[in-house]
N, C-alpha and C positions, 0 to 999 in steps of 0.2 A: 578658634577652637569650637566655641559653641556653635558658630553658625555651622561647620564641618559636621560636627556630631548631629545637629538637627537636621540637616539634609540628608545624611545617610539613614538616620531614623524614619524620616517621612517618606523615602524614596523606597525602602524596605517595605512599609506599611502604607501603599497608595491610600487606602479607604480613611485611614485614621491620620488625617493631614489636619493642620490648623485650618487652611482654607474649607476642607470639608465639613470639619465640625463646626465652624461659621454659619456654612450652609444648612446644616440640620439644625443648628440655633434659630437661624431665620425662618425656618418651616415650623418650628415650634412656636414662635413667638405670633403667630397669626391665630393660634387657637383662642386666647381669652377676646381676641377682637369682638365677636359678636356680641357678647355679654357685655363690653365695655361700651360698644355702642347703643346697645339695647338700653342701658342705665345711664346714656347720656354723660360718660365719664370722658369728657373731651380731652383734657389734661392728660390721662391715663392712654387713652386711645394714640393722641399725638405722640406721646413718649414711645409706645409701642411701635409706631409706624417709623419714628427716627431711628429706633435700634433695627428694625428691619432693613431701611436704607444703610444705615450704617455697616452692619453685617456683611451687606452685599459689596459695599466699598472695600471694606478689608478683606473680604476673601480673596478679590482678586488683585488687591496690593500684596498681599502676602505671597499668593502663588506666584507672582512675576518676582517680586524681590528675594525669594528663596529658593527660586527654579523648582516650584512645587507643580507646575502645570501637568496634568496628564488626562488622558481620556475619561478616565473615571472621574476625576475632578470637575472637567468640563460639562460632562452630562449631567452629574448632580447638580452643579452650580446652576445651569440653564432650566432643568426640570424643578428646581426648587423655585426657581424665579417664576416659572410660568403657573406652578400650583399656587404661590403667594399671589400672583396678580389676578388669577381666577377667582380665588377666595375673596380678596379685596373689593374687586369689581361686583362679586354677588352681593357682598354686605352693602355696598355704596349703593347699590341698585335697589337693594331690599329697604333701604332706610330712604329711599327716593330724592337721593343724591343724583344719581345717572337716570337718564332718560333710556327708555327699553331699548331704542336703536342702538345708543352707545354701549350699553352693557351687552347685546349681543355681538356688535362688532368686536370689543375687547375680549369678551368670553369666546367667541368662536376662534379667533386669532390665536390667542393663547392655547386652546384645545388642539388646535390642528398643528401649531409648531410642536407642542409636546409630543404629539403623536408621529409626526413624521420625523422627530429628534429621537425619538425611541426606537423608530424602525432603521433608521441611518446607522445607529449605535450597535442595536443586537443583531441586524442583517449584515451590514457591511462594516462595522469597527470603525465608523466616522463618528468625529465630534468635532463640530464646528464652532470657533469663537465668534463673540459678537461683533459687529460693525459699529464703527463710531456713530452711525446715522441712527444704529438701534439703540445705542447709549442715550444718545440725544433725546430720541422718542420715549425712551423710559423715564429720563428727567422731566420731560413734559408729563408724563401720566401722573408721575407723584407729586409733581406741582399742582395738578389740576386735583388730587386727592386731599393735599393739605389745604388748598383753596376752599374747596367745597366744606371740608370738616372745620374751617376757621371762619365759615360765614361769609369767605370773599364770593360770592356767587358769580359775579361778572368775571372776575380772573380765572374761576373755576371752569365756566364755559369756553373762554378764550382757550385754554390750556387742553380741554376736552377736543375742541375742533383741531388744535395744532396736533395735538396726540394722535388722532385719527388721520390726519393727513400724511404724517411723519411714518405711522406704522404703516399706512397704506404703501407708501413708497418702498418701504424696507421688505414688505411682502413680494414687490416685483424685483427688487435689487438681489436680494438673498439667493434665489435660485440661477439668477444669470451669472452670480459670482462663483457658486459651489457647484453647479451643475457641472462643470468640465471635470471638477477633483472625482464628484460621484462617478461619471462616465467613465474615467480613467479607471477607476476601482473595479467597476463592473466588468471591463474589457479584460484587466488581470486576472479576476475570477474565473472568467470564461476561459481565459487564455490556461490559466492552472489546471481547470478540470479537462481540458483538450489534451 
């Protein structure tokens, strides 16, 4: 009974679902990071990053478990993910954890994906989910962040290089997988206009 009521409520108000609230919470959790890093509050910084990762895992879990997946949730989840990683990459570059080339790679990748995702959603009403390879790359990225934060520099560099390799592959795989869907949508739009 509770599940049915929850599903009805969340389906009626697509924006105010538990997964979306978790996504917004994740966005808010990045706000104190700069101050915490500046004051060398390693424990609190680590705790904030753990909560960021946890909210990311939980929003996907609840979306699948209670069938709350929808285009708004997808674009919000991926948009927040990119903003969070953009901000984290900048902070770790600012405090000399990331070399310039790695920061530019992560920054440009996330910025371009955020831009492309916004165009696809607002222009074509498309919102693509994550591929498993992208999720693995994300795990490597945050493993790098935690390793650098906890002073495991060799491990951090390993995960940094692994993240760059995996994200580079993802950049190639995503267009190959989703272009046919986009092409079909564009064709349908043109057919409708005709």
